[in-house]
Structures are given as C-alpha cells and as structure tokens.
C-alpha positions in Angstrom: 14.7 36.2 -98.7 13.1 34.5 -95.7 11.4 31.1 -96.0 8.6 30.5 -93.6 7.2 27.4 -92.0 3.5 26.5 -91.8 1.6 24.0 -89.8 3.6 21.9 -88.7 5.5 21.5 -87.4 6.3 22.0 -86.6 7.6 23.3 -84.3 6.8 23.7 -83.2 7.5 24.4 -81.3 10.2 26.4 -81.0 11.1 29.4 -79.3 13.5 31.4 -77.1 13.9 34.8 -75.4 13.7 35.4 -71.7 16.0 33.8 -68.9 19.3 34.8 -67.5 20.8 31.3 -68.1 20.2 28.7 -70.8 17.5 26.3 -69.6 16.0 23.1 -71.2 12.2 23.0 -71.6 9.8 20.2 -72.5 6.7 21.3 -74.4 3.7 20.9 -72.1 1.4 18.8 -74.4 0.0 16.8 -71.5 -1.6 20.0 -69.9 -2.9 21.0 -73.4 -0.8 24.1 -73.3 0.6 23.7 -76.8 -0.9 24.0 -80.3 0.4 23.4 -83.8 -2.3 24.9 -86.0 -2.5 25.8 -89.7 -4.7 27.5 -92.1 -5.0 27.4 -95.9 -7.4 29.2 -98.2 -10.3 27.2 -99.6 -10.5 28.1 -103.3 -9.8 31.7 -102.4 -13.2 32.1 -100.7 -12.6 31.3 -97.1 -9.9 29.9 -94.7 -9.8 26.2 -93.7 -8.3 25.7 -90.2 -6.7 22.6 -88.8 -4.5 21.3 -86.0 -2.2 18.4 -85.3 -3.3 16.7 -82.1 -0.2 14.6 -81.4 3.3 16.1 -81.2 6.2 16.4 -78.8 9.2 18.7 -78.5 11.8 20.4 -76.5 13.6 23.8 -76.7 16.5 25.5 -75.0 16.0 29.1 -74.1 18.6 31.8 -73.1 17.5 35.3 -73.2 21.1 36.6 -73.0 22.3 34.4 -75.9 19.6 33.6 -78.4 22.2 32.0 -80.7 22.5 29.2 -78.1 18.8 28.5 -78.4 17.6 25.1 -79.9 14.2 23.8 -80.9 13.2 20.2 -81.8 9.7 19.1 -82.5 8.2 15.9 -83.8 4.6 15.9 -85.2 2.6 12.7 -85.9 1.0 13.6 -89.3 -1.9 11.1 -88.8 -3.1 13.3 -85.9 -4.2 16.1 -88.5 -7.7 17.3 -87.5 -9.8 19.8 -89.5 -13.1 18.8 -87.8 -14.3 16.9 -90.8 -13.5 13.2 -90.9 -13.6 12.7 -94.7 -11.5 15.6 -95.4 -9.0 14.5 -92.6 -8.8 11.2 -94.4 -8.1 12.9 -97.8 -5.4 15.2 -96.3 -3.7 12.2 -94.6 -3.6 10.4 -97.9 -0.8 10.2 -100.5 -2.3 13.2 -102.2 -1.2 15.5 -99.4 0.7 14.4 -96.2 1.1 10.7 -97.1 0.8 9.9 -93.3 1.0 6.1 -94.0 4.5 6.4 -95.7 5.7 9.4 -93.6 4.0 9.2 -90.2 6.1 11.9 -88.7 7.2 15.5 -89.5 10.1 17.1 -87.7 11.5 20.5 -87.2 15.1 20.9 -85.9 16.5 24.5 -85.5 19.8 25.4 -87.1 19.9 29.0 -85.9 18.1 31.5 -83.7 18.5 35.2 -84.2 17.1 38.1 -82.3 15.1 40.5 -84.6 13.9 43.4 -82.3 11.3 42.0 -80.0 11.1 38.7 -82.0 13.2 35.7 -82.8 13.8 34.3 -86.2 14.1 30.6 -85.7 15.4 28.9 -88.8 15.5 25.1 -89.0 15.1 22.0 -91.2 11.4 20.9 -91.6 10.9 17.4 -92.8 7.5 16.8 -94.2 6.2 14.1 -96.7 9.8 12.8 -97.0 11.3 16.2 -98.0 13.6 18.4 -95.8 13.7 22.1 -96.5 14.9 25.1 -94.5 12.1 27.2 -92.9 11.9 30.2 -90.7 9.5 30.9 -87.9 8.9 34.3 -86.4 8.6 33.8 -82.7 7.7 36.0 -79.7 8.1 35.4 -76.0 4.7 35.5 -74.3 5.9 35.0 -70.8 8.1 33.2 -68.4 8.4 32.5 -64.7 7.3 30.2 -61.8 4.3 28.1 -62.0 2.0 27.1 -59.0 3.6 23.7 -58.7 7.1 24.7 -57.9 8.4 24.6 -61.5 9.3 27.2 -64.1 7.7 27.8 -67.5 8.2 29.8 -70.7 5.7 30.3 -73.5 6.0 31.4 -77.1 3.9 32.1 -80.1 5.2 31.6 -83.6 4.1 32.0 -87.1 5.4 31.0 -90.5 4.5 29.9 -93.9 5.4 26.9 -96.2 4.7 26.2 -99.9 3.0 22.9 -100.6 5.1 22.2 -103.6 8.3 22.6 -101.7 7.3 19.4 -99.9 6.2 17.5 -102.9 2.5 18.1 -102.3 1.5 18.6 -105.8 -2.4 18.4 -105.6 -3.5 21.7 -107.2 -6.1 23.4 -105.0 -6.0 26.6 -107.0 -3.8 29.7 -106.9 -5.0 31.0 -103.7 -4.2 27.7 -101.9 -0.5 27.3 -102.6 0.8 28.2 -99.1 -0.1 27.1 -95.6 0.1 29.4 -92.6 1.4 28.0 -89.4 0.1 29.3 -86.1 1.9 27.8 -83.1 1.7 28.4 -79.4 3.8 26.5 -76.9 4.3 26.5 -73.2 7.4 24.6 -71.9 8.2 23.2 -68.5 11.7 23.7 -67.4 13.7 20.5 -66.9 15.9 20.1 -63.9 
C-alpha cells in the first residue's frame, strides 16, 4: 500500500522524467517558480489552504533511467502561511509543527519509479522530529531551454500524509486527519 506525502515538503520538490542524460537541477525559488502548498479539511465543511514560503532543494533528472533520479528538499517550517496570522502562529506552535524545536522539515528520495506517465517518488520525510517514508506522485510539466541560455525542467506532484504519523496529535475531527500536498517546482540545470 502506498503512503503519500502532504505539504511539505516537502519536496518538494522532487521530480524526474525528461532528458537524455542525467542532469542536476536547483529548484528556482528565487524566481518564484516553485511552490509547496497544502490543504486540510476544516471540520469537514471546507478546505483550508496554506503554503511554505521558504524552502530550497535540488533534483537529478534522467528520462532514460528514472531509478537514477534523486530529490532533496528542505523546508523552513516557520515559513508556514495560511493568510491568517493568529492561525499561522497556532500551526507553528508545539500543538502542530513545533517550528521552534524543529525549524526544518526535509524530504530525501530513496527511490523513483516510472508508473505510466507519472513518477512515484518515495523518500524519507522528516517533520516534527519524526522520519517516515512517503510517496509523491509526480508528473513532468515540461523541459527545455530558457531565454537566458540555461535549461529548465518543471514538475507537479501530489501526496498525502497523516498528521498522527508525525506526532501531530491535536484532534481536528475525523475529516481532518490527513493533509494533501500540492507541489509545483521548476528547476534550473546546474553546469
């Protein structure tokens, strides 16, 4: 049974499928072409959306050999933003992310497998001091030359995590036990 990764991570970032040779990419966070978003149900009545504003990462991409692909993402948990200052303060507290004690979450891939037109990226997610394996389902959006003489590749990924798996035990009700991750990254090929 697959385990899925949510918001964070992380991620991350986090993808691979589209070049003739393996290439290393740095996630383009400076150009604001990367997002680590999440959503969770609020009492089963609506969705609460959020994002992490500060993260960094790299990935290796080889269309011909996805098993050689690698992903590494670090997210600063204090950068959580749900567009509501008091809620953000609460979500950063020890009741949820415990950002003061665990200021970073990380995702480090352990395997990448082709699954039709998608990639299953399995890795270790460390969040709130707990490390668990999670899987992201990623899809290549596009790749090629950019207007500045470089090369880029972009991916979208989704996953899920259960809060209790990461020692987040605050009970928000039965509809709010899992977090959906919605990730989009564009990487700049490193020379």
